[in-house]
N, C-alpha and C positions, 0 to 999 in steps of 0.2 A: 449503567450498561443498558437499562431500558432506554434512554434517550439515543444512545448509539444505534441500537436496534431499530427504533423508529425512522431515524435518519436513513439507515441502509435500506429499509423497506422501501421508503419514500423515493429514493434514488433509484432503486430497482424498477419501481412502477413507472418512473419517468423514462427509463430506459425503454420499457415495454411499449409504452405509447409512441417513442421515438421509432421502434421497430415498425408498428402499424403504419404511421404516417410516412415512413421512408420507403415503403415497399415500392412506389413507382419510381423512386430515384434510382440513379446509377449505384452500383457497388461502392465505388469510391466517391468522396466528396465531389472531386474534379479528377480531371486526367491526371493530376500530379499531387493531389491533397489526400491526406489520410487521416482517420481519427479512431480512437477506441474507448469505449467505456466498460470498466470490468468490476466484478466483484472480486476481492482479494481474500486469500487464505494465507496466514503467515504463521511460522514457527520460528521462535527465538533460539539463537544458538548461544551458548556459553554466557548465559544471563541468569544470575542469581536473585533477581529481584522479582520479575513476573516472566516466568518462561514457560507458561502454557499457550500451546498453538491455539488460534482461533481465527473465525471468518469474519471478524469486525473490521472489515475494511473495503475500500473502493479504490479505483486507480483511473485517472483521466489522462488522456494523451492526444496530441494533435500535431501534424507537421506537414511538410512539403517536399517531394522528391526533387532535389536538386540535380541529380543524375538519373538515369533509367532505373539505378538500383539503390542509391543512397538517399535516405530521407533524413531530415533535421527538423526538430520541432521542440515543443515544450511539455512538461508533464506536471502533474501534481496528484499525490495520493495520500491517504491517511489510514492508519491502523491502530487498534488498541489490543494490547494483551493484558490477561489478568491472571492472578494467582491468589489463593486463600492461604494464609498463614495461621496455623493453629496457635492456640493460647500459650504465650510464653512471656517470660520476664525480661525487660530490657533496660539497660542503664542509659538514661538520657539526661543531659544538663546536670549531672551530680545527684540525680535522684533515680528512682526505679519505677517503672509501670508494668503492669501484668495485664495483657490483652490478647486478643487475636486480632488480625488484620486482613484487610483485602488491599492487595497492591494492584497497581495498574501502571503501565508504560503506554503513553500516547505518543505516536510519530506521524510527523506531517512534513516530508520531503517535497521540494519541488525545485525544478530547474530546467535544463536543457536535456534533449534526448536524441540520440542519433541510431539510425538501423541501416543495416544491408539486407535488402529483401531479394528473395529469388522469385522467379516465374511470375513476374507481375502481369497482370491481366489475365492469369490462369485461375481455375477454380481453387486449387491448393497453392498458397503462398507463404513458405517457411522464411524464417529471417533470424538474424541475431542482432542485438542491439545493446545499447549502454546508456544509462541514465547518470547525470552528473549534475549536482547542485547543492544546495544547503537543505539542512533538517532541523526543524524544530522539535523538541522532544520534552515531554512531561512525565516524570516519575512521581506517584503518587501513593501514599498509604492512608487509608480510612480505618480508624479504630475507635471503638465506641462511638462517642458523638464529634471525635476530634478528626483532624486532617493535617498531615504534613506533606509538602510537596517540593520539588525543585526543578526549574526550567532550565533548558541549555539549547545552544545552537551549535550545530556542528557541520563538517563536510560529510557529503553523501555520494556515494558511488554505487551502481546496481546494473551488473550484467545480466542480461536475459535471453532465452531463446524462445521463439514463439512461431505461430502458424495463424494465418487467416485463411478462412475456408468460405467460399463463396459459391453455395449451391444452385444460385439463379443468376441468369445473365443480368437482371435487374433487382435491386432491394439490397439491404445490408447483409452481413455475413457474420460468422462466428469468429472470435478471437480466443487464442488459447496462448498461456506464456507459462514457462518456469522461470524463476528469478533467484538471485542472491543478492543482499543489500548489506552495506557496511556504512555506519555513521561513526563519527568520532565524537559523539555527545558523551557528557560525562554528568553525574548527579550524584548527591548524597542526601538520603533521606532516613531519620532516625539513626539506626546503627547500620544502615545498608549504604553500600556504595555501587554505582553503575559505572562501569569505564569500557565505553564503546558499545555499539549495538550492531550484533549481527543477526541476520535473519535469512531464512529460506522460506520459499513460497511459491504459489501458483495462482494465475489470474484466469477468470472464464468471463466473457462479456461479448460484446457486440463491436463490430468494425465496420466503417464507412469509408 
C-alpha cells in the first residue's frame, strides 16, 4: 500500500509540474487532439473479496477528434482496493489455518476510448464516452508471512459521463468524470472466489 501511495503522489507531482509548464499552451493539445490525466476513486460492487472503496488509482487518456464532436483514442488506468479480514479458520489443501488476512484486488485495464463531446471550444465542455479493452487483474491475500494470489485477464467496458472546464483561453483545464466499469475477470484465492469485477467511481484531473 505504501508503494502505491508513493507512486500516486509522484504521478500527481508530475501532473502539477505539467500544469505549470503548460500554462502558455493552448487549452487543447491541438485543434483536434485531447488528453487527460486523473486521480481516480473507486468503489467495488458485488465483490466479496476486497470491497472497500479507495482512492488508490490513476487514469490516463488521449485521443483525436475525427469529427467536430466525436473523439477516438486510447486509455490506461489502474486501481487497488483493499479489505482487512479478521482472524478465522480456513480449510485449505486438506488442512486448516487460523489467521487474519489483508485482501487486495489490483486492476489494470487498457484499450480504446470514444467520446461524444458538446460545446467544443467553450469554457464548459460536457461529454459522454465509453472505454473498451482488456483488463489484467490480480487478487491477493497476505496472511502471516505468506501470500496467495491469482492473476487473470478479462474483457473490460466502462461507460462514463464527464466535463472539461477551461477557465482560461490559454492553459490546461479541469477534468471531472463519473464512471461504471465491468470486467469479466475471475480468480480463486484460498477459499474465496472472484467472479467478474464491477466498479463505480469518479475521476478528477487535468485536461489538455
